[in-house]
C-alpha positions as CSV (number, residue, x, y, z in Angstrom):
1,M,96.7,70.8,110.2
2,I,95.5,74.3,110.0
3,A,99.1,75.6,109.9
4,I,99.8,73.4,106.9
5,A,96.7,74.6,105.1
6,G,97.5,78.3,106.0
7,G,101.1,77.9,104.8
8,L,100.0,76.4,101.5
9,L,97.4,79.1,100.9
10,A,99.9,81.9,101.7
11,A,102.5,80.3,99.5
12,L,100.0,80.0,96.6
13,G,99.1,83.7,97.1
14,I,102.7,84.7,97.0
15,L,103.2,82.5,93.9
16,A,100.2,84.3,92.2
17,G,101.9,87.6,92.9
18,A,105.2,86.3,91.6
19,L,103.5,85.2,88.4
20,L,101.9,88.6,88.0
21,A,105.3,90.2,88.4
22,A,107.0,87.8,86.0
23,A,104.4,88.0,83.2
24,P,105.3,91.5,81.9
25,F,108.8,90.3,81.1
26,G,107.7,87.2,79.1
27,L,108.8,84.7,81.8
28,V,105.3,83.2,81.9
29,A,103.8,81.5,78.8
30,D,100.6,83.5,78.7
31,A,99.2,86.7,80.1
32,P,97.9,86.4,83.7
33,G,94.2,86.0,84.1
34,V,91.8,87.8,86.4
35,S,92.0,85.0,88.8
36,L,95.7,85.8,89.7
37,W,94.8,89.4,90.3
38,I,92.1,88.3,92.8
39,L,93.9,85.3,94.3
40,F,97.2,87.2,95.1
41,P,95.9,89.2,98.0
42,L,93.0,86.9,98.9
43,L,95.0,83.7,99.3
44,T,97.9,85.5,101.0
45,M,95.6,87.1,103.6
46,V,93.6,83.9,104.2
47,G,96.8,81.9,104.5
48,W,98.3,84.4,106.9
49,F,95.2,84.5,109.0
50,M,95.2,80.7,109.3
51,L,98.9,80.7,110.2
52,V,98.3,83.3,112.9
53,V,95.3,81.4,114.3
54,S,97.3,78.2,114.5
55,D,100.3,79.8,116.2
56,L,100.7,79.0,119.9
57,D,101.8,82.6,120.6
58,P,100.5,84.9,117.9
59,L,102.0,87.9,119.7
60,R,105.5,86.6,118.8
61,G,104.8,87.4,115.2
62,T,106.4,84.4,113.6
63,A,103.6,83.7,111.1
64,T,103.5,87.4,110.2
65,R,107.2,87.5,109.4
66,W,107.0,84.3,107.3
67,V,104.4,85.9,105.1
68,A,105.4,89.5,105.2
69,T,109.1,89.0,104.3
70,P,108.5,87.3,100.9
71,L,105.8,89.9,100.1
72,L,108.2,92.8,100.8
73,V,110.9,91.1,98.6
74,L,108.3,90.6,95.9
75,A,107.3,94.3,96.1
76,L,110.9,95.4,95.8
77,L,111.4,93.1,92.8
78,A,108.3,94.7,91.2
79,A,109.8,98.1,91.9
80,V,113.0,97.1,90.2
81,G,111.0,95.7,87.3
82,L,109.1,99.0,86.9
83,V,112.4,101.0,86.9
84,V,114.2,98.8,84.3
85,G,111.0,98.6,82.2
86,G,110.5,102.3,82.4
87,A,114.1,103.0,81.5
88,G,113.8,100.7,78.4
89,L,116.5,98.3,79.6
90,V,114.0,95.4,79.4
91,A,111.0,95.0,77.2
92,V,107.7,95.1,79.1
93,R,104.5,93.7,77.5
94,G,102.3,96.8,77.2
95,M,100.4,98.8,79.7
96,T,98.9,95.7,81.3
97,G,102.4,94.6,82.2
98,M,103.1,97.8,83.9
99,L,99.8,97.7,85.7
100,S,100.4,94.2,87.1
101,L,103.8,95.4,88.3
102,C,102.2,98.4,90.0
103,Y,99.6,96.1,91.5
104,V,102.2,93.7,93.0
105,L,104.2,96.7,94.2
106,I,101.3,98.3,96.0
107,V,99.6,95.2,97.4
108,G,102.9,93.4,98.3
109,G,104.5,96.6,99.6
110,V,101.6,97.5,101.9
111,L,101.1,94.0,103.3
112,G,104.9,93.3,103.5
113,A,105.9,96.6,105.0
114,T,103.1,96.5,107.5
115,G,103.8,93.0,108.6
116,T,107.6,93.5,108.9
117,A,107.2,96.8,110.7
118,A,104.7,95.3,113.2
119,Y,107.3,93.1,114.7
120,S,110.6,94.8,113.9
121,R,111.1,96.3,117.3
122,K,110.9,94.9,120.7
123,A,108.6,96.5,123.2
124,G,110.3,98.3,125.9
125,P,110.0,101.2,128.3
126,P,109.3,104.6,126.6
127,P,112.3,106.8,126.1
128,T,112.9,109.4,128.7
129,F,114.2,112.8,127.9
């Protein structure tokens, strides 16, 4: 049950980040409220924690990969949005739009890159020279 709740909370956090990233391009009806700015990292981290706690073998990193991979993809999409918006290829809604893209890039990038890097390599013997 805790895994379901954790997965739902993490998905809602990632959805909040996706809405923050989509809003500058007019893909969302209204400008994102302060709640999305707070709930994006909060729900993602709480959901991730609940998934890790409910995992039978947390050292395997399955829960971390499930949450970190979409966060890294979201951060990369925010970077693409910043580039195309800065180049004038797509209209971005003011400075607040650019700030929300930067926020998603930084938060999603740090959490996603850290999570994917934590379990990207298998532990083995140290290299000998």
